[in-house]
C-alpha positions in Angstrom: 0.0 0.0 0.0 1.0 3.6 -0.4 -0.6 7.0 0.0 -0.3 10.7 -0.7 -1.2 13.4 1.8 -1.2 17.2 2.0 -2.3 20.4 3.8 -2.5 23.6 1.9 -3.1 27.1 3.4 -5.5 28.8 1.0 -6.5 31.8 3.2 -5.1 30.8 6.5 -1.3 30.1 6.7 -0.6 29.4 10.3 2.8 27.7 9.7 3.0 26.1 13.2 -0.5 24.6 12.9 0.1 23.4 9.4 3.3 21.6 10.5 1.7 20.1 13.6 -1.3 18.8 11.8 0.7 17.5 8.8 3.1 15.6 11.1 0.2 14.0 12.9 -1.4 13.0 9.6 1.8 11.5 8.2 2.2 9.4 11.4 -1.3 8.1 11.0 -0.6 7.1 7.4 2.5 5.3 8.4 2.0 1.7 9.6 5.5 1.1 11.2 9.1 2.2 11.3 10.0 0.4 8.0 7.7 2.6 6.0 9.3 5.2 3.7 8.2 8.8 3.6 9.1 11.7 1.3 7.9 15.3 1.9 7.9 18.7 0.1 7.2 21.7 2.3 7.0 25.4 2.1 5.1 28.1 4.0 1.9 27.3 2.3 2.0 23.7 1.3 3.0 20.5 3.1 2.9 17.5 0.8 3.9 13.9 1.3 3.9 10.4 0.0 4.2 7.2 2.1 5.2 3.7 1.0 3.8 0.9 3.2 4.9 -1.8 0.6 7.3 -4.3 2.2 8.5 -5.4 -1.3 9.1 -2.0 -3.0 12.2 -0.4 -1.6 11.6 3.2 -2.8 9.0 5.8 -2.2 7.2 7.2 -5.2 8.5 10.7 -5.2 10.0 12.0 -8.5 11.2 15.4 -9.8 12.8 16.8 -12.9 16.5 17.8 -12.9 16.0 21.4 -11.9 13.3 20.5 -9.5 10.6 22.7 -11.1 8.1 19.8 -10.9 7.4 17.6 -7.9 5.5 14.4 -8.5 4.1 11.9 -5.9 2.3 8.8 -7.0 -0.1 6.5 -5.1 -0.7 3.4 -7.2 0.8 2.3 -10.5 1.5 4.2 -13.7 2.3 2.5 -17.1 3.6 4.1 -20.3 3.6 2.9 -23.9 7.1 2.1 -25.1 6.9 4.8 -27.7 6.1 7.5 -25.2 8.9 6.2 -22.9 11.4 6.5 -25.7 10.2 9.9 -26.8 10.4 11.5 -23.3 13.8 9.7 -22.4 15.3 11.0 -25.7 13.9 14.6 -25.5 14.9 15.2 -21.9 18.1 13.1 -21.9 17.0 10.6 -19.3 19.4 7.6 -19.8 19.4 4.1 -18.4 16.2 2.5 -17.1 14.6 5.1 -14.8 11.2 3.3 -14.8 8.0 4.6 -16.3 6.8 6.5 -13.2 10.1 8.5 -12.9 9.3 10.0 -16.3 5.9 11.5 -15.2 7.4 14.9 -14.2 9.0 15.2 -17.7 5.7 14.1 -19.4 4.0 16.9 -17.4 6.7 19.4 -18.6 5.9 18.6 -22.2 2.1 18.0 -22.1 0.9 19.7 -19.0 -2.2 18.1 -17.5 -2.8 16.4 -20.9 -0.4 13.8 -19.6 -3.4 12.1 -18.2 -4.5 11.2 -21.7 -1.1 9.5 -22.3 -0.5 7.4 -19.2 -2.3 4.3 -18.0 -2.8 2.4 -14.7 -4.7 2.9 -11.5 -3.4 5.8 -9.5 -3.7 9.1 -7.7 -1.0 11.6 -8.8 0.0 14.8 -7.1 1.9 17.3 -9.2 3.3 20.6 -7.9 4.4 23.0 -10.5 6.8 25.3 -8.6 7.1 27.9 -11.4 3.3 28.4 -11.8 2.7 27.7 -8.1 -0.1 25.3 -9.1 -0.9 22.0 -7.4 -2.8 19.3 -9.4 -4.5 16.1 -8.1 -5.3 13.6 -10.9 -6.7 10.1 -10.7 -7.2 7.3 -13.2 -10.4 6.8 -15.2 -12.2 4.4 -12.9 -11.0 6.0 -9.6 -9.9 2.6 -8.2 -7.8 4.2 -5.4 -9.6 6.6 -3.1 -8.5 10.1 -2.4 -10.3 12.0 0.4 -10.4 15.8 0.6 -11.9 18.6 2.6 -11.9 22.4 2.4 -12.2 23.9 5.9 -11.4 27.1 7.7 -9.2 28.4 4.9 -7.3 25.1 4.5 -7.4 22.3 1.9 -6.7 18.8 3.2 -6.3 15.6 1.3 -5.2 12.1 2.0 -5.4 8.5 0.6 -7.0 7.4 3.8 -9.8 8.8 5.9 -8.4 8.3 9.3 -5.6 10.9 9.1 -8.1 13.6 8.1 -10.2 12.6 11.2 -7.1 13.0 13.4 -6.2 16.4 11.9 -7.3 19.2 14.2 -8.6 21.0 11.1 -10.6 18.1 9.9 -14.3 17.2 10.2 -15.5 14.9 13.0 -19.3 14.5 12.4 -20.7 11.3 10.9 -22.7 11.6 7.6 -25.8 9.6 8.4 -27.0 9.5 4.8 -23.7 7.9 3.6 -23.8 5.5 6.5 -27.3 4.5 5.5 -26.2 4.0 1.9 -23.5 1.6 3.1 -26.0 -0.4 5.1 -28.4 -0.6 2.2 -26.1 -1.1 -0.8 -22.8 -2.2 0.9 -21.0 0.9 -0.3 -21.6 4.7 -0.1 -23.2 6.3 -3.2 -21.7 9.2 -5.0 -18.6 11.1 -3.9 -19.6 11.6 -0.2 -18.0 9.7 2.7 -19.0 8.7 6.2 -17.8 12.1 7.4 -19.7 15.3 6.8 -17.7 17.7 4.6 -15.2 15.1 3.5 -15.5 14.0 -0.2 -14.0 11.4 -2.5 -12.2 12.6 -5.6 -14.5 11.6 -8.5 -13.1 9.2 -11.1 -11.3 10.7 -14.1 -10.9 14.1 -12.4 -8.2 16.8 -12.6 -8.3 19.1 -9.5 -6.3 22.3 -9.7 -5.4 24.2 -6.5 -3.9 27.6 -6.3 -4.2 30.9 -4.4 -7.5 31.7 -6.2 -9.2 28.5 -5.1 -10.0 25.0 -6.3 -11.3 23.9 -9.7 -12.3 20.4 -10.7 -12.6 19.1 -14.3 -13.7 15.6 -15.5 -11.4 14.5 -18.4 -13.3 11.4 -19.4 -16.6 9.7 -19.0 -17.9 6.2 -19.9 -20.6 7.9 -22.0 -17.9 8.8 -24.5 -17.7 5.1 -25.4 -21.4 5.0 -26.4 -21.0 7.0 -29.6 -18.1 4.8 -30.9 -18.6 2.8 -34.0 -19.3 -0.9 -33.1 -17.1 -3.6 -34.6 -18.1 -7.1 -35.6 -18.3 -9.9 -33.1 -15.2 -11.6 -34.6 -13.2 -8.4 -34.7 -14.2 -7.5 -31.1 -12.9 -10.9 -29.9 -9.6 -10.5 -31.7 -9.1 -7.0 -30.3 -10.1 -8.1 -26.8 -7.4 -10.8 -26.9 -4.8 -8.3 -28.1 -5.7 -5.8 -25.4 -5.6 -8.4 -22.7 -2.3 -9.7 -23.8 -0.8 -6.2 -23.8 -2.3 -5.5 -20.4 -0.9 -8.6 -18.8 2.5 -8.0 -20.4 2.6 -4.4 -19.1 2.2 -5.8 -15.5 5.4 -7.9 -15.6 7.6 -6.5 -18.4 10.1 -5.0 -15.8 10.1 -8.1 -13.5 12.3 -11.2 -13.7 9.9 -13.3 -11.7 6.2 -12.8 -11.0 3.6 -14.2 -8.6 0.3 -15.0 -10.1 -3.0 -15.6 -8.2 -4.5 -18.8 -9.6 -7.9 -19.9 -8.2 -10.5 -22.3 -9.5 -12.1 -19.5 -11.4 -12.1 -18.5 -15.1 -10.5 -15.0 -14.8 -7.2 -16.1 -13.2 -6.8 -19.0 -15.6 -7.3 -16.5 -18.5 -4.5 -14.3 -17.1 -2.2 -17.3 -16.8 -2.9 -18.4 -20.4 -1.9 -14.9 -21.7 1.3 -14.7 -19.6 4.3 -14.7 -21.8 6.8 -16.0 -19.2 8.9 -19.1 -18.7 7.2 -21.3 -16.1 10.3 -21.4 -14.0 10.0 -17.6 -13.5 6.4 -17.8 -12.3 5.1 -18.6 -8.8 1.4 -19.5 -8.6 -0.6 -19.2 -5.4 -4.2 -19.4 -4.2 -6.3 -19.3 -1.0 -8.6 -22.0 0.2 -10.1 -24.0 3.0 -9.8 -27.8 3.5 -11.0 -29.6 0.3 -11.4 -26.3 -1.6 -11.5 -26.4 -5.4 -9.5 -23.1 -5.2 -6.6 -25.2 -4.1 -7.3 -28.5 -5.9 -7.7 -27.0 -9.4 -4.5 -24.8 -9.2 -2.5 -27.8 -7.9 -3.6 -29.9 -10.9 -2.9 -27.0 -13.4 0.6 -26.5 -11.8 1.5 -30.1 -12.1 0.3 -30.4 -15.7 2.1 -27.2 -16.8 5.3 -27.4 -14.6 4.6 -24.3 -12.5 5.7 -23.9 -8.9 2.6 -23.5 -6.7 2.1 -22.5 -3.1 -1.3 -22.9 -1.4 -2.4 -20.4 1.3 -4.5 -22.7 3.5 -7.4 -21.0 5.3 -7.6 -23.7 7.9 -8.8 -23.9 11.5 -5.5 -22.2 12.6 -6.3 -19.2 10.4 -9.9 -19.0 11.6 -8.9 -19.1 15.3 -5.7 -17.2 15.4 -5.6 -14.7 12.5 -9.1 -14.0 11.1 -10.3 -11.4 13.6 -7.1 -9.4 13.4 -6.9 -9.3 9.6 -10.7 -8.7 9.2 -10.4 -5.7 11.4 -7.4 -4.4 9.4 -9.2 -5.0 6.2 -12.1 -2.8 7.2 -10.1 -0.1 8.9 -7.4 0.2 6.3 -10.0 0.5 3.5 -12.0 3.1 5.5 -15.0 0.8 5.6 -15.0 0.4 1.8 -14.0 -3.3 2.0 -15.5 -6.2 4.0 -14.2 -8.8 6.3 -14.7 -11.3 3.4 -11.3 -9.9 2.1 -9.4 -10.6 5.3 -7.5 -13.5 3.7 -6.0 -11.1 1.1 -4.1 -9.3 3.8 -3.3 -12.5 5.7 
């Protein structure tokens, strides 16, 4: 997991209060001492990114050479090879910096139109020092939450809800309507949250923050797909396979070895069939209780296709010793957006 965080003084700029609240929010976003943190601070803005990922050894903070653009990423960003070559060549970025490290340079060339050229699931914070503009951008489907609130002359945002609640500037009152939505539909409707005054950044949104205030713009809508010319059934199947292959390849093209979730279901077997990787460089795994098909089927596939496979057994030991702890973490770390049925993912 990772997250971005920030407090901006729009009308009020009490530096001591900003620093105190920002420090408290960062501490709430950090899980333990092994987490990595990068911050950018001035008299008006305190911005940060946290890496809670035990595997990734770097925090997702990037800047250009003269540090005119600061970029923080929560999530994953992918670039087409052609764009990666274009930006690397134009700005003299040599070696293999990784796609995400090029985002500040893509912004320098294309501005906020960069959002039309990158792919993935993410929230991105971009601070343009020359223009004194801050941008918050998210991916088309808004898969990763970003909470924000404007209050008492300050603008607060964070990838999790809890740090905003702990901030002395933040709201504290429960939004009863959103809570009722969750009880009825298993998730809150719209962009509201369980806390009055705190909103979720809508999918496919560019938010611009400067001294004049805050402006939001939607850069894409699913409705734009409705007017497209339909292709034939055969052509659509061919295109779908090609798109899926490219998507799977993009997930592992910079990795020597990969772990792949393989259950008894159709979706994970489809991903495995499209994976262009030597079996010796692949580790398959799945979750399941005693006698579960989600273990028996992957075991049979692994033997037949010479893959290494590791089962994660959800046995009596898991139920008695670990379930309650991980179910609680699953609910609290997702700000109530996930259910205890996902406890075994964290486990």
